[in-house]
N, C-alpha and C positions, 0 to 999 in steps of 0.2 A: 504495500499498500504506500501510496507517496501523496502527497500537496502538493498541487500543484495551480495555475489560472492560466495556463495555454490558450491562448486564443482561437485552438481550433478546439478545443476541450470544451467550450462552454455550451451550454444548455440553456433554453429560454427561460430555464428558472435563474441562474446565473445571470441572465442579460436582464430581467426586470428588477432583479436585486439593485444592480447596478445601477439603473432607470432611477432607480427611488432612493437613490444614494446608501444604499445597507449596505454596511461593513457585513463581511462573511467570510467565511475559511470552505473553499472546496475541497474533498477528498476523490478518491478515484480509487478503486480495487477492480481486480482485473474479473470478471465472471461470465459466464454468455445465459444465465441463469438465476431467474430470480430467486433472491436466498430468502431464507426469513431472519428478521431482525435480529433475533437473538444472534445469528451468525453474522452479520453488519455487522454489529455492536462488537464482537469479537474479534473484528478485522481491524475494525475501528481500535480495538484498545479500549471502549468506552465502555463507562456503565451504562447498561441497558434500562436504565431509569431518565437517561438521556437522549437517547433515539428514540426519533418518534414517528411511527406508522402512520399513513393517514388511508382511511375508509370511507367509504362512498353506501351510503342505505337509501333508503326510498319510504317514506310513510307512508300508514296504509290508509291514513282516512284522507291527504290531500293529494296523494301520488306525488308528491313535490322531493325533491333529491337532499341528502344534509348530508357534508362532509365531517369525520371527527377523526382527530387527530390525538393518539392516543401514544402512552409508553409505548415499543416493540414485545416486551416482557409481559404483557398485561392483556388480559382478553376484555372487548365492550361488553358490558354490562346494556340490553339493548332495550330495558324496563329505563335506565338511570338515561339514556340518550334521548331514547322518546321523550320524556318529561323534559327533558332539556332543549327540545326545541319545540314544545307544547302538541306532540305527536298521543294520539292513543297506543302506537305500538311504529316501529320503524322496522326494516330486513334488511341486511346485505342484498346489495345488488350481484346479478349474474356474474362472473367474471367477464364472458364476453362483451357486456353489456359498457364494462370501463375504457375500452376504448375507444367508440364510437360515442360516449354520451362526455368524456372528460381531456381523448386527448392524449390519455397515460394507459401503458400496459400494465399489467400485475405487475408488482415488482420494482415499479418505479413511477409510481404515483404521487406528485406531491399536491399541497394546499393549495402553492402557489402557479399559475399560469395554466389555469383548465381552461378547456374550452369555453365556457359559462362558470360565473361565480356563480355555489352553490353556499346556501348558511354553512356556517363552519364552527364548530365548538371544539377549542382545542380542553383534555383532562388539564385539570386543575393542578397539579403535579406540577407542568412546566414552569408555574410561574417562582418555584423553589429552585428553579435552576440560573445559574446564570447564560448559560446559553443552552441548547436544545441542537440539535441533527433531524433532517430530515430530509428526503428523499430527494436531488436536482432535479429531477424529470427524466431519468432512465437509468434502468439498471448499472449497479456498478459506480456509483455515485451518488454521493450525499455533501449534502452543507451544513456548513453549522452556522447560526446566528441566536444572539438574543429574542426570548420569546418577544418582549417589546418593540424588533425593530421588526418580526410576524407583521405584529399589527398593524403598522405601518403598510404592509403591503396588502391587505386583506382586513375588511372589520369581519370579526371574531369575537366568541364569548368565551368563557372561563366555567366548565363545571366538573365535576365528579363524574368522570365516564366507566370507568373500569368496574369488574369482578374484586370483589376484596378475596386479596387474596390469591387468584388468580392469575393463572398464566396463560401466553398461548402458546 
């Protein structure tokens, strides 16, 4: 693994961060397939509590899509997530729906730069982190930035979203 900001390696996420004047660090690691978030944290040699995954869901009442950003070692509590966005229930979207809906593939989904903005909620544990890691928009690439800087990029809210003691 190595850190670099080579021009040809920039993702749209990185370009958007730069356009908004947000400081970030990019991390690249060689892989051709999606890794689990815990595997990514291990490659980064980072605490999995600081490495976040982006999950896309659909509400049962409205059919509206919602994005949740949680630590990679945790599991999304669907009831807590539904309450956070005022839905009766939510469900994960199918992997085949991810690319046409967001422009991202499984393992490379970022809360920044989706085709369309979806209401985004970040697990409240992110507030306790100086910086967090999340996908830079493609497999094998992560960015690190402060949660407050993520707030500069997209409107978001915070809520307790994970299963207590749950691991993914």
